[in-house]
PLY file of the C-alpha trace (Angstrom):
ply
format ascii 1.0
element vertex 162
property float x
property float y
property float z
element edge 161
property int vertex1
property int vertex2
end_header
-211.45 -23.04 -15.69
-208.62 -21.36 -13.80
-206.53 -20.78 -16.92
-209.59 -19.35 -18.70
-210.15 -16.86 -15.90
-206.50 -15.82 -15.87
-206.47 -15.50 -19.67
-209.54 -13.29 -19.49
-207.77 -11.17 -16.89
-204.57 -10.66 -18.90
-205.72 -7.46 -20.67
-206.52 -5.94 -17.28
-203.18 -7.06 -15.87
-201.41 -5.61 -18.92
-202.78 -2.17 -18.00
-201.88 -2.44 -14.32
-198.96 -0.78 -12.61
-197.58 -4.02 -11.18
-195.83 -7.00 -12.73
-197.56 -10.34 -13.19
-195.80 -13.69 -13.39
-198.14 -16.43 -14.62
-196.80 -19.98 -14.22
-199.06 -22.20 -16.29
-197.60 -25.62 -15.60
-195.68 -27.40 -18.35
-198.74 -29.22 -19.67
-200.71 -26.04 -20.36
-197.92 -23.63 -21.31
-198.09 -23.88 -25.12
-201.87 -23.51 -25.25
-201.96 -20.64 -22.74
-199.12 -18.86 -24.54
-201.00 -19.17 -27.85
-204.31 -18.08 -26.31
-202.63 -15.11 -24.63
-201.50 -13.75 -27.98
-199.30 -10.70 -27.90
-199.51 -10.04 -24.19
-196.62 -7.73 -23.49
-195.41 -5.26 -20.98
-195.58 -6.24 -17.37
-196.79 -9.85 -17.84
-194.50 -12.86 -18.04
-195.94 -16.26 -18.88
-193.71 -19.19 -17.98
-194.29 -22.95 -17.95
-192.78 -23.52 -14.52
-190.67 -21.81 -11.87
-187.74 -24.10 -11.11
-186.20 -21.96 -8.38
-189.24 -20.75 -6.47
-187.07 -19.73 -3.53
-185.55 -17.04 -5.76
-188.94 -15.67 -6.81
-191.13 -15.81 -3.70
-189.20 -13.30 -1.57
-189.98 -10.58 -4.15
-193.70 -11.37 -4.41
-196.11 -8.77 -3.01
-199.24 -10.90 -3.53
-199.37 -14.57 -4.45
-202.33 -15.99 -6.36
-202.13 -19.74 -6.06
-203.71 -23.09 -5.37
-203.74 -24.02 -1.71
-201.91 -27.30 -1.27
-200.18 -27.97 2.02
-196.64 -27.38 0.73
-197.64 -24.09 -0.87
-199.21 -22.90 2.37
-196.07 -23.90 4.28
-194.04 -21.69 1.93
-196.56 -18.83 2.13
-196.58 -18.83 5.92
-192.82 -19.32 6.31
-192.20 -16.27 4.13
-195.18 -14.24 5.31
-196.79 -13.77 1.90
-200.26 -12.29 1.47
-202.26 -14.42 -0.93
-205.38 -15.01 -2.93
-205.96 -18.74 -2.78
-207.94 -20.66 -5.39
-208.49 -24.16 -4.01
-208.45 -26.97 -6.51
-211.89 -28.59 -6.61
-210.29 -31.86 -7.75
-208.77 -33.02 -4.46
-209.78 -35.51 -1.82
-212.17 -34.21 0.85
-211.86 -30.65 -0.47
-208.71 -30.25 1.63
-207.38 -27.31 -0.39
-210.48 -25.29 0.46
-210.04 -26.06 4.16
-206.33 -25.16 3.96
-207.16 -21.85 2.29
-209.98 -21.05 4.68
-207.66 -21.50 7.66
-205.39 -18.76 6.29
-208.36 -16.57 5.40
-209.73 -16.94 8.94
-206.34 -15.75 10.23
-206.48 -12.68 7.96
-203.59 -13.88 5.82
-205.44 -14.72 2.60
-208.52 -14.23 0.48
-210.22 -17.37 -0.80
-211.74 -17.42 -4.29
-213.35 -20.64 -5.43
-213.31 -21.55 -9.12
-217.04 -20.78 -9.55
-216.28 -17.28 -8.20
-213.64 -16.57 -10.87
-215.21 -13.76 -12.83
-214.59 -10.09 -13.45
-214.28 -9.43 -9.71
-211.17 -11.62 -9.66
-209.01 -8.92 -11.26
-210.75 -6.26 -9.21
-209.80 -8.15 -6.02
-206.17 -8.29 -7.11
-206.12 -4.60 -8.09
-207.72 -3.62 -4.79
-205.20 -5.59 -2.75
-202.23 -4.40 -4.80
-203.33 -0.83 -4.19
-203.67 -1.28 -0.44
-200.19 -1.53 1.05
-201.52 -1.49 4.62
-203.77 -4.48 4.00
-200.99 -6.38 2.21
-198.71 -5.72 5.17
-201.37 -6.90 7.64
-201.96 -10.04 5.57
-198.21 -10.67 5.41
-197.91 -10.39 9.19
-200.90 -12.71 9.65
-199.37 -15.25 7.26
-196.03 -15.10 9.06
-197.88 -15.65 12.34
-199.32 -18.89 10.97
-195.95 -20.22 9.82
-193.67 -22.71 11.49
-190.34 -21.98 9.82
-188.46 -24.40 12.07
-190.88 -27.29 11.46
-188.13 -29.55 10.14
-185.98 -28.97 13.21
-188.97 -29.66 15.47
-189.76 -32.88 13.63
-186.17 -34.10 13.89
-186.10 -33.32 17.61
-189.37 -35.19 18.14
-188.07 -38.19 16.22
-184.85 -38.17 18.24
-186.82 -37.97 21.49
-188.99 -40.91 20.44
-185.97 -42.98 19.43
-184.34 -42.33 22.81
-187.49 -43.64 24.48
0 1
1 2
2 3
3 4
4 5
5 6
6 7
7 8
8 9
9 10
10 11
11 12
12 13
13 14
14 15
15 16
16 17
17 18
18 19
19 20
20 21
21 22
22 23
23 24
24 25
25 26
26 27
27 28
28 29
29 30
30 31
31 32
32 33
33 34
34 35
35 36
36 37
37 38
38 39
39 40
40 41
41 42
42 43
43 44
44 45
45 46
46 47
47 48
48 49
49 50
50 51
51 52
52 53
53 54
54 55
55 56
56 57
57 58
58 59
59 60
60 61
61 62
62 63
63 64
64 65
65 66
66 67
67 68
68 69
69 70
70 71
71 72
72 73
73 74
74 75
75 76
76 77
77 78
78 79
79 80
80 81
81 82
82 83
83 84
84 85
85 86
86 87
87 88
88 89
89 90
90 91
91 92
92 93
93 94
94 95
95 96
96 97
97 98
98 99
99 100
100 101
101 102
102 103
103 104
104 105
105 106
106 107
107 108
108 109
109 110
110 111
111 112
112 113
113 114
114 115
115 116
116 117
117 118
118 119
119 120
120 121
121 122
122 123
123 124
124 125
125 126
126 127
127 128
128 129
129 130
130 131
131 132
132 133
133 134
134 135
135 136
136 137
137 138
138 139
139 140
140 141
141 142
142 143
143 144
144 145
145 146
146 147
147 148
148 149
149 150
150 151
151 152
152 153
153 154
154 155
155 156
156 157
157 158
158 159
159 160
160 161
């Protein structure tokens, strides 16, 4: 359903004044590429982003699933986001992850049943509102724990020392 919604949005994105990078996943790339047809201009469709750390710092708005690792990256970098929780996870944890960031003002949550024509309108609205993007970025950064690994190591060392 997610790929269908994004495919339906491609003509709108093609007319926008911002660039769109659509990572399909390797499994869906060929089909999405074929279904997208001659999408040109400011849209890039790729199967996967191998070096995410090179891409994320330049992102103004991330539209993504809301797994724990993704949210750790979003908050460490202070990225505003539209989060689309996967409905196919245990105990709906991606929705709860996303809602925590939304409650902090760092994200907008869109569930798969809500993916319709307002999806692109939400993206356009956010992309045109630099002040809101900046506020969301600050809120995301405020939720992050960029030194989490160092804290974990220190805790483990403290426990081992007794």
